[in-house]
C-alpha positions, 0 to 999 in steps of 0.5 A: 471492521477495520480502519480502511473502510471508515478511512475511504468514507471519510475521504468520499465524503470530502471528495479527496483521493487517498494517498497510500505510500508503501515504505519496507519496514526495517530500511534502511534500519529498523530505528527508522520506520516507526517515526517515518510512520508518523511523518508520511501521516502528518504529510498527508498519507492517508493509509500506509503501506508496510513492506514485510522484507523478504529474500526473494520479492519477485514481484519487486524491481531494484529499488525495493529489492535492495530495500529489503536487502538493507532491512534483512542486514539488520535481521528485519522479521515479520515479528519485529514488523508487527513490533513497529505497527504496535509502536506505531499505534501507541501515537495513532490508533486512526491510520490504517496500516497494510502489511505487503509481503510474501506467502513464506514467512506468513506460512512458517507463523501459520495463518491463524497466529498471523492474523491473531498477531496482525489484528493484536498489534492493529494491523488493519489490511494485507497483502500477500503478492503471491498467494492467489485468491484460489488457494487463499481460502483458509488465510482469507477467512482467519483474516476475516474472523479478525476484522482484517482486510485481505487485499488482492492484486488486479493485474492489466492482463486479468480477464472478467472472470479473475477481475470478479474473483478477486473482487469477491475475495477482497477487503478493504480496497482493490489494488490495480497494478498499473503495469506489466512487470515489476514495480518501478519497471516503466512508464504509467499508461493512464488511459490504459489504467483509466480503462481497467479501472472502469471495468473493475468498478463494475465488479466491485463497490470496493474503492479502487487503488493503483499502484506501480508506475507513479513516480512524481505529483504529476502522475499521481494527479493524473491517476487520482482523476479516476482510481480512488487511491494512488499508491506510490512505492518505488519513488519513496524508497528510492529516495530513502535509499538516497539517504541511507549514510544520512538517515536523519534527513530521511523524514524530511525528504520523504515528507517533502516529496509526499506533501508534493503528491498530497497537493497534486491529489488536493488540487485534482479535488478542487478542480473537479468541484469547481468544474461540477459547481 
């Protein structure tokens, strides 16, 4: 079993919503990533989503595209990302780490070798944006053999048949992409997202995380009222981009923002508990 299931079980017992921040590994330079991962955990992150830099990140808006470009200037590769996870695990064997990226580097490495290497360094889950479940049989089998969760994406346009297909193939949690378009593209419609999450829950017992469009504490708190996890990417990467010339300030910048999000999520939990009582 990966660390993801027990993490959600603990959060559910405590009545808390998971906070899942995303960063691009190697952005703005490789030495920043592992200390930043630790800082995010200290600031309240429950699971870390670590992006594998790719030259053509089709699902990403300009903010994360530029993060990939900055990381690739330092030749940050899939193998180097694995080494970052290994280094993180030297001091943190508890926090789940989910890799997010694109199929090409994984295919080059080979599904079996990728799964074995990911397991050996302590990866808990993997999101491959451009791999649909219909074509993922061998990939999923190798991940499952290493007790790594294959996390798949659902979109606002996903119909009932596709929702059931993706939920049946996913492990760890289901990732609901709450916007039509790329990351950081538009304003989040929380009513639409809440309605879709309710439909997804009828198809799975897995936790449902919501990402894309969550930019501040207010939107995070709104999503926390109906989701098991709040996933935040572009808003964090934007703050990293603002400090590329002062990398020593990145940890404090990101940690401060995550603490705001964590407080907002916990305030929702407290309010709901009071209402229930």
